[in-house]
C-alpha positions in Angstrom: 0.0 0.0 0.0 1.4 3.4 -0.9 2.1 5.9 1.7 -0.6 8.2 0.1 -3.2 5.6 0.9 -3.1 6.0 4.6 -4.3 9.6 4.8 -7.2 8.6 2.5 -8.2 5.8 4.8 -7.9 8.0 7.8 -10.1 10.6 6.1 -12.7 8.0 5.4 -12.8 6.9 9.0 -13.1 10.4 10.2 -16.0 11.0 7.8 -17.6 7.7 8.9 -17.5 8.6 12.6 -18.5 12.2 12.0 -21.5 10.9 10.0 -22.5 8.6 12.7 -22.2 11.4 15.2 -24.3 13.6 13.0 -27.1 11.0 12.8 -27.2 10.5 16.5 -27.3 14.3 17.1 -30.1 14.8 14.6 -32.4 12.0 15.9 -33.4 13.9 19.1 -34.0 17.1 17.1 -36.3 15.3 14.7 -38.1 13.7 17.6 -38.6 17.1 19.2 -39.8 18.5 15.9 -42.5 15.8 15.6 -43.6 16.0 19.2 -47.4 16.2 19.4 -49.4 18.3 21.7 -51.4 16.4 24.3 -55.0 17.3 25.1 -55.2 17.1 28.9 -58.9 17.8 29.4 -62.2 18.3 27.7 -65.1 20.1 29.3 -68.6 20.8 28.0 -70.9 23.4 29.6 -74.5 23.2 28.1 -76.9 26.1 28.8 -79.9 27.7 27.2 -77.8 30.7 26.3 -75.1 28.7 24.5 -73.0 25.5 24.9 -69.3 25.8 25.4 -66.8 23.0 24.6 -63.3 23.6 26.0 -60.2 21.6 25.1 -57.2 22.2 27.4 -53.8 21.3 26.1 -50.1 21.7 27.0 -48.8 23.9 24.2 -49.9 26.1 21.3 -51.7 24.5 18.4 -52.8 25.3 14.9 -56.4 24.9 13.9 -59.0 25.6 11.3 -62.8 25.3 11.4 -65.8 25.4 9.0 -69.4 24.5 9.0 -71.3 22.0 6.9 -75.0 21.7 6.1 -77.4 18.8 5.6 -77.0 17.9 8.4 -75.6 21.0 10.2 -72.1 20.4 11.6 -69.2 22.3 12.9 -65.8 20.8 11.9 -62.5 21.7 13.6 -59.2 20.4 12.4 -56.3 20.5 14.9 -52.7 20.1 13.7 -50.0 18.3 15.7 -52.3 16.9 18.4 -52.0 13.4 19.7 -55.2 11.4 19.5 -55.6 10.1 23.1 -58.2 8.7 25.5 -59.3 12.3 26.4 -60.4 13.0 22.8 -61.8 9.6 22.5 -64.1 10.4 25.4 -65.7 13.4 23.7 -68.8 11.5 22.5 -69.7 10.4 26.0 -69.5 13.9 27.4 -72.4 15.4 25.4 -75.7 15.4 27.4 -78.8 14.1 25.6 -80.6 17.3 26.5 -77.9 19.6 25.3 -79.9 22.4 23.5 -77.5 22.7 20.6 -75.2 19.7 20.2 -76.5 16.4 19.0 -73.2 14.4 18.7 -69.5 15.2 19.1 -66.7 13.0 18.0 -63.0 13.1 17.3 -60.7 11.0 15.2 -57.5 10.9 13.2 -58.2 12.8 9.9 -54.7 12.5 8.4 -51.2 12.2 9.7 -50.7 14.8 12.3 -54.3 16.1 12.2 -57.2 15.4 14.5 -60.7 16.3 13.3 -63.5 17.2 15.6 -67.0 16.9 14.2 -69.9 18.5 16.1 -73.4 17.5 14.8 -75.9 20.2 15.7 -79.6 20.2 16.5 -80.2 23.4 14.6 -78.3 26.1 12.7 -76.0 28.0 15.0 -73.6 30.9 15.1 -70.4 29.3 16.3 -67.3 31.0 17.7 -64.0 29.2 17.8 -61.0 30.9 19.6 -58.0 30.3 21.8 -57.4 31.3 25.4 -54.0 31.9 26.8 -53.1 30.1 30.1 -55.0 31.7 33.0 -55.5 30.7 36.6 -55.0 27.0 36.9 -55.7 26.4 33.2 -53.2 25.8 30.4 -53.8 26.7 26.7 -57.4 26.3 25.7 -59.3 26.0 22.5 -63.0 27.1 22.9 -65.9 26.1 20.8 -68.9 28.3 21.6 -72.2 27.3 20.0 -74.7 30.2 20.0 -78.3 30.2 18.6 -78.4 31.7 15.2 -80.9 34.4 16.1 -80.3 35.4 19.8 -82.4 38.0 21.4 -81.2 41.5 20.7 -80.3 43.1 24.0 -81.2 46.6 22.6 -84.8 45.5 21.9 -86.4 46.0 25.4 -90.0 46.1 24.1 -93.0 46.7 26.2 -96.4 45.1 26.2 -99.6 47.1 26.2 -99.2 47.8 29.9 -96.3 50.1 30.7 -95.6 48.3 34.0 -94.9 44.9 32.5 -91.9 43.8 30.5 -92.3 41.6 27.5 -90.7 38.3 28.7 -87.4 37.2 27.2 -86.3 33.6 27.6 -82.8 33.2 28.9 -81.4 30.6 31.3 -84.1 28.0 31.6 -86.9 30.5 32.1 -88.1 34.1 32.4 -91.7 33.8 33.2 -93.9 36.9 33.0 -95.2 37.7 36.4 -98.3 39.8 36.8 -98.8 41.8 40.0 -99.5 39.6 43.1 -98.6 36.5 41.1 -95.6 34.3 41.8 -93.4 33.3 38.8 -92.5 29.7 38.1 -89.6 28.5 40.3 -86.5 26.9 38.8 -85.5 23.4 39.7 -86.2 22.6 43.3 -86.5 26.1 44.8 -87.2 26.1 48.5 -90.8 26.6 49.7 -91.3 30.2 50.8 -94.1 31.7 52.9 -94.8 35.4 52.5 -94.7 37.1 55.9 -97.4 39.5 57.1 -95.0 42.4 56.7 -94.7 41.7 53.0 -98.3 40.9 52.3 -98.9 44.3 50.6 -97.1 45.3 47.4 -94.1 47.6 48.0 -95.0 49.7 44.9 -97.9 49.7 42.5 -96.0 48.3 39.5 -93.9 45.2 38.8 -90.4 45.4 40.2 -87.7 43.3 38.4 -84.5 42.3 40.3 -81.7 40.7 38.4 -79.6 38.3 40.5 -76.1 37.5 39.3 -74.5 34.3 40.8 -70.8 35.1 40.4 -68.5 33.0 38.3 -69.6 29.6 36.7 -68.4 27.1 34.1 -64.7 27.4 33.4 -64.4 30.0 36.2 -64.8 28.3 39.6 -64.2 31.5 41.5 -62.6 31.2 44.9 -62.0 27.7 46.3 -62.3 26.9 50.0 -60.0 24.7 52.0 -62.8 22.1 52.2 -63.1 22.1 48.4 -66.1 24.3 48.0 -66.4 26.3 44.8 -67.6 29.9 45.0 -69.6 29.4 41.7 -71.7 26.6 43.4 -72.3 28.6 46.6 -73.3 31.7 44.7 -75.8 29.8 42.5 -77.4 28.1 45.5 -77.8 31.4 47.4 -79.2 33.1 44.3 -81.8 30.5 43.7 -83.0 30.8 47.3 -83.1 34.5 46.9 -85.0 34.3 43.7 -87.7 32.1 45.4 -88.2 34.7 48.1 -88.3 37.7 45.7 -90.8 35.9 43.5 -93.0 35.4 46.6 -93.1 39.1 47.2 -96.1 40.9 45.8 -95.3 42.8 42.6 -91.7 41.6 42.5 -89.9 39.1 40.3 -86.3 38.0 40.0 -84.4 36.8 37.0 -81.0 35.0 37.0 -78.1 35.8 34.8 -77.3 32.0 35.0 -79.3 29.2 36.5 -76.8 26.4 36.1 -73.1 25.9 35.9 -71.9 27.9 32.8 -69.8 31.0 32.3 -71.4 34.4 31.5 -69.1 37.2 30.4 -69.2 40.2 32.7 -70.7 42.6 30.0 -73.3 40.0 29.2 -74.5 39.9 32.8 -75.1 43.7 32.6 -76.8 43.3 29.2 -79.2 40.7 30.6 -80.3 43.1 33.4 -80.9 45.9 30.9 -82.7 43.5 28.5 -85.5 43.0 31.1 -85.4 46.6 32.3 -84.3 45.5 35.7 -84.8 47.9 38.7 -82.0 46.4 40.7 -78.9 44.3 40.0 -77.4 42.2 42.7 -74.2 40.2 42.1 -73.7 37.4 44.7 -70.2 36.3 45.7 -68.1 34.6 48.4 -65.0 36.4 49.4 -61.5 35.0 49.8 -58.2 36.2 51.4 -54.7 34.8 51.8 -55.3 34.6 55.6 -57.9 32.0 56.7 -59.0 34.1 59.7 -60.6 36.8 57.4 -64.3 36.8 58.0 -67.6 38.7 57.5 -70.0 39.9 54.9 -69.5 43.0 52.7 -71.3 45.1 50.2 -69.6 46.9 47.3 -70.9 49.4 44.7 -69.3 51.0 41.7 -66.8 53.8 42.0 -65.8 56.3 39.3 -62.9 57.7 41.3 -60.9 54.6 42.4 -61.4 52.1 45.3 -62.2 53.1 48.8 -59.6 50.6 50.2 -56.8 48.4 49.1 -58.9 45.4 49.7 -61.7 46.8 47.5 -59.3 47.5 44.7 -57.8 44.0 44.9 -61.2 42.4 45.0 -62.4 44.4 41.9 -59.2 43.5 40.1 -59.7 39.8 40.9 -63.4 39.9 39.9 -62.7 41.8 36.7 -60.2 39.1 35.7 -63.1 36.5 35.6 -63.3 37.0 31.8 -59.7 35.8 31.5 -60.4 32.6 33.5 -63.9 32.0 32.3 -62.9 32.8 28.7 -64.2 35.6 26.5 -63.8 35.8 22.7 -61.9 39.1 22.4 -62.8 39.3 18.7 -66.4 39.7 19.6 -67.0 43.4 20.4 -69.9 44.9 22.4 -70.2 48.4 21.0 -73.6 48.9 22.6 -72.5 48.8 26.2 -69.4 50.8 25.5 -71.4 53.6 23.8 -73.9 53.6 26.6 -71.2 54.0 29.3 -69.7 56.8 27.3 -73.0 58.7 26.7 -74.5 58.5 30.2 -73.4 59.8 33.5 -73.5 57.2 36.3 -73.4 59.6 39.2 -77.1 59.3 40.1 -77.1 55.5 39.7 -74.1 55.2 42.0 -75.8 57.4 44.6 -78.8 55.1 44.5 -76.5 52.1 44.7 -74.9 53.5 47.9 -78.4 53.8 49.4 -79.2 50.2 48.4 -75.9 49.0 49.8 -76.6 50.6 53.2 -79.9 48.7 53.5 -78.4 45.4 52.5 -75.4 45.9 54.8 -77.7 46.7 57.7 -79.7 43.5 57.2 -76.6 41.3 56.6 -75.2 42.5 59.9 -78.0 40.6 61.7 -76.9 37.3 60.0 -73.1 37.5 60.0 -70.2 39.6 61.2 -69.6 42.5 58.9 -66.1 42.7 57.4 -66.5 46.4 57.1 -69.4 48.4 58.6 -69.7 50.7 55.6 -70.4 50.2 51.9 -67.2 50.0 49.9 -66.6 51.1 46.3 -64.3 50.0 43.5 -64.4 49.7 39.7 -66.3 46.4 39.3 -67.0 45.7 35.6 -70.2 43.8 36.5 -71.7 46.8 38.3 -71.4 49.2 35.3 -75.1 49.3 34.2 -75.5 53.0 33.8 -79.2 53.1 34.7 -79.6 50.3 37.2 -78.7 50.6 40.9 -76.2 47.7 41.4 -74.4 46.1 44.4 -72.0 43.2 44.8 -72.6 41.2 47.9 -69.8 39.2 49.5 -71.8 36.7 51.6 -68.9 35.5 53.7 -65.3 34.4 53.3 -65.1 31.0 51.6 -61.4 31.0 52.5 -62.3 30.9 56.2 -63.0 27.2 57.2 -65.8 28.1 59.6 -67.6 30.5 57.1 -67.1 27.9 54.3 -69.1 25.4 56.3 -71.8 28.0 56.9 -72.0 28.9 53.3 -72.8 25.3 52.5 -75.5 25.1 55.2 -79.1 25.3 54.0 -80.2 27.2 57.1 -77.5 29.9 56.6 -78.3 30.3 53.0 -81.9 30.8 54.0 -80.9 33.5 56.5 -78.8 35.2 53.8 -81.6 35.2 51.3 -84.1 36.5 53.9 -81.7 39.4 54.9 -81.1 40.4 51.3 -84.9 40.5 50.6 -85.5 42.7 53.7 -82.8 45.1 52.4 -84.3 45.2 48.9 -87.8 45.8 50.4 -86.6 48.7 52.6 -84.8 50.3 49.6 -88.0 50.3 47.5 -90.2 51.5 50.3 -87.9 54.5 50.8 -87.0 55.0 47.1 -89.8 53.7 44.9 -88.8 53.4 41.2 -90.2 55.6 38.6 -92.1 54.6 35.4 -90.0 52.3 33.2 -91.1 54.2 30.1 -89.1 57.2 31.4 -85.9 55.1 31.6 -86.4 53.8 28.1 -86.8 57.3 26.7 -83.7 58.5 28.5 -81.7 55.8 26.7 -83.2 56.2 23.2 
């Protein structure tokens, strides 16, 4: 062998080993490039307003969606998602009485693509959007299925009588209630007997009170040490409160939600304005980093900043509910924004402060008061420009003792009774004017 052969052989060996090294170094990169996103959870929230399907996953995804007719379907293709047992369970998660979804299934459409097919019970107006990680949630893909022709919140029409609002169906019901007639109760509302004090109508026209159980659906609200969810407590209290208000002569109550689903903050305000509500009460359960914090509180809107650090932090936390519950930011609500710009809220805030004092006075007979005065902060859910509004913190769910009380039927009854007494006192001292005047002021 010539002397010149050895360098050639050496070069070949170097190239061989270098090539092997290159192959082994590329393999993990290729594996990383083909790594598929894992769907960690699927949740379905059916309601009369809309049905929400949420897919939670561990990293960003790419998706496309389109609708198909005959039969009506919503199709969503998701790239780079691993088809796993969570997606396979989709079909079993749809309730038979879901108002919009008939069937929902997922499967491998082509390499690297999972297809979701939602068979619908009627034509819908779907919204498909992503949510960034918030609270305890990771990335989420949301499929909201709305009715094709929802009720226009601007169309608050009146019947022949000026004191009766044309009924609008949202949640599971909104029954028209004539004076001295109780509206239909939802689910298993507790039996209520009208006391002698409330045997006579407070005013001579129908009063509508909108009750807003805080949080719901994707947004659990505060969670107690014992595992209680604020969203469940607020709904239970609101239902008891509704039963008592409906038992009052010339009063009716409507709920912004009557089951476990999320309602965006602005939509809660819209629902109150849709039925020309005379009052808006948002029901909550407070939480704090220290478990010994206790007591009930009442908050109203402020245009000049919060009255305390706690009020500011509470408003900030409550206003972030849309981030956790999930709002499609591409869907704009120009109506509410225009209303807030055009109308001064000074008179409404003054009325809200009066309402808050009556509520606080009655709650003080049921529970310790966290603060003995009505506090103010910039709560988004209290921004109806023409409806006196208050946010009631029933107790601290972060306090183990108060958490137990919040889950107690007797305590919930006492809370509901106290709030009704506060509402009744407010209307006796400050009877509402004709609804027609309010309508003309907004036109």
